C-alpha positions in Angstrom: 28.9 12.5 -24.9 25.9 13.8 -22.8 23.3 16.3 -24.4 23.0 19.5 -21.7 20.4 21.9 -22.1 20.2 25.5 -20.4 17.4 25.9 -18.2 15.7 29.2 -18.7 18.1 32.7 -18.8 20.7 31.0 -16.2 23.0 29.8 -18.5 25.5 28.5 -15.6 23.4 25.9 -14.6 23.9 22.7 -16.7 21.5 19.8 -16.7 22.1 16.2 -18.0 19.0 15.2 -20.2 19.8 11.9 -20.9 20.9 11.6 -17.3 17.6 12.7 -16.3 15.7 10.2 -18.4 18.0 6.9 -18.2 19.8 7.6 -14.8 23.4 7.3 -14.1 24.0 5.0 -10.4 27.7 6.0 -11.1 27.3 9.7 -10.7 25.5 9.3 -7.0 27.6 11.2 -4.3 28.2 10.5 -1.0 25.4 12.9 0.1 23.0 11.4 -2.7 23.9 8.0 -0.5 22.9 9.6 2.8 19.5 11.0 1.2 18.6 7.4 -0.1 19.7 5.5 3.3 17.8 8.0 5.8 14.9 8.8 2.9 14.3 5.2 2.8 14.6 4.2 6.6 11.8 7.1 6.9 9.8 5.5 4.1 10.0 1.9 5.6 9.3 3.1 9.0 6.0 4.7 8.0 5.0 2.1 5.4 5.7 -0.6 8.8 3.1 1.7 10.6 0.1 2.1 7.5 1.2 -1.5 6.8 -2.2 -2.9 8.8 -4.9 -0.2 7.3 -3.2 -0.8 3.8 -3.4 -4.3 3.8 -7.0 -4.2 5.2 -8.1 -1.8 2.5 -6.7 -3.7 -0.7 -8.4 -7.3 0.7 -11.7 -5.6 2.0 -12.2 -1.7 1.9 -15.5 -1.9 3.6 -14.4 -4.4 6.3 -11.1 -2.1 6.7 -13.9 1.0 7.3 -15.8 -1.1 9.5 -13.0 -1.9 11.8 -11.6 2.0 12.1 -8.4 1.3 10.2 -9.4 4.7 7.9 -8.0 3.0 4.9 -7.9 6.2 2.7 -5.3 8.2 4.9 -3.7 5.3 4.5 -3.7 5.3 0.6 -2.6 8.9 0.7 0.4 8.1 2.8 1.0 5.3 0.5 0.7 7.5 -2.5 3.5 10.4 -0.8 5.9 7.5 -0.3 5.5 6.2 -3.6 6.6 9.2 -4.9 9.5 9.8 -2.2 10.8 6.6 -3.6 10.4 7.7 -7.3 11.9 11.1 -6.2 14.7 9.5 -4.6 15.3 6.7 -7.6 15.5 9.7 -10.5 19.4 10.0 -10.0 20.1 6.5 -10.3 17.8 4.6 -12.4 16.2 7.8 -14.6 12.5 8.6 -15.5 11.9 5.9 -17.8 13.4 2.9 -16.0 11.7 3.9 -12.5 8.1 2.2 -13.3 10.2 -1.1 -14.8 11.8 -1.1 -11.3 8.5 -0.4 -9.2 6.9 -3.1 -11.0 9.1 -6.0 -12.4 10.7 -6.9 -8.9 7.0 -7.0 -7.6 6.0 -8.9 -10.2 8.6 -11.6 -9.9 8.1 -11.3 -6.2 4.2 -12.2 -6.8 5.2 -15.5 -8.8 7.1 -16.9 -6.5 5.5 -15.6 -2.7 2.7 -17.4 -1.3 1.8 -14.3 1.5 1.9 -10.7 1.6 4.9 -10.5 3.8 6.6 -13.1 1.6 6.5 -10.8 -1.4 7.4 -7.7 0.4 10.7 -9.6 0.9 11.2 -11.1 -2.1 10.5 -8.2 -4.1 13.4 -6.4 -1.7 15.8 -9.3 -3.0 14.8 -9.1 -6.4 15.6 -5.1 -6.5 19.2 -6.1 -4.9 19.7 -8.7 -6.9 18.5 -6.7 -10.2 21.1 -4.1 -9.2 23.7 -5.9 -8.4 23.2 -8.5 -11.3 22.9 -4.9 -13.8 25.9 -3.0 -12.4 28.1 -6.3 -13.0 26.7 -6.8 -16.3 26.8 -3.0 -17.0 31.0 -3.2 -16.4 31.4 -6.8 -18.1 29.2 -5.8 -21.3 30.2 -2.2 -21.0 26.6 -0.8 -21.0 24.5 1.6 -19.5 24.0 1.2 -15.9 20.0 2.0 -15.4 18.7 -0.3 -18.6 21.3 -3.1 -17.6 19.5 -3.2 -14.1 16.2 -3.3 -15.4 17.5 -6.2 -18.1 18.8 -8.3 -15.0 14.9 -7.5 -13.2 13.7 -8.7 -16.3 15.7 -11.6 -16.3 14.8 -12.7 -12.6 11.0 -12.1 -13.8 11.3 -14.5 -16.6 12.9 -17.2 -14.2 10.1 -16.4 -11.6 7.8 -17.6 -14.6 9.7 -20.8 -15.0 9.1 -21.4 -11.2 5.1 -21.2 -11.9 5.4 -23.3 -14.9 7.5 -26.1 -13.0 4.9 -25.9 -9.7 1.9 -25.7 -12.6 3.6 -29.1 -14.2 3.9 -30.5 -10.6 0.4 -30.1 -10.0 -0.9 -31.6 -13.3 
């Protein structure tokens, strides 16, 4: 049974510490889904608006400034977007596993893509596959959903490393 702690003097508020740390995607409500979809759509729209200056500042900061793209503003907005993604994801994945869900699909996509746009799409596909495979394995093996999703993501990353080795073997 999950540990619950009282917050301050408000003993009627129950807080699930294990749910906060490891998440519980099965506890997501319809209201949470609405927040996820609307918040995700807003984040994607804002990301599309700042993409050019963000990408240009990643390649060459001084050149982006010279072109008048304002890379500092793009970085600040991107930081806010990352905070929003983390805030939306805490209930599903948990505080300890959010970093893995942010980094592992992007690292997997980096291994298999040849352009930044491909990397964005492959990381989205990798994240979706991680959730689907993780939930299926959670159901099949009776494990927690959050860690199962991260394990599936790690599995996909390892598969992407095998693709790199095959590609490197073909070049030699």
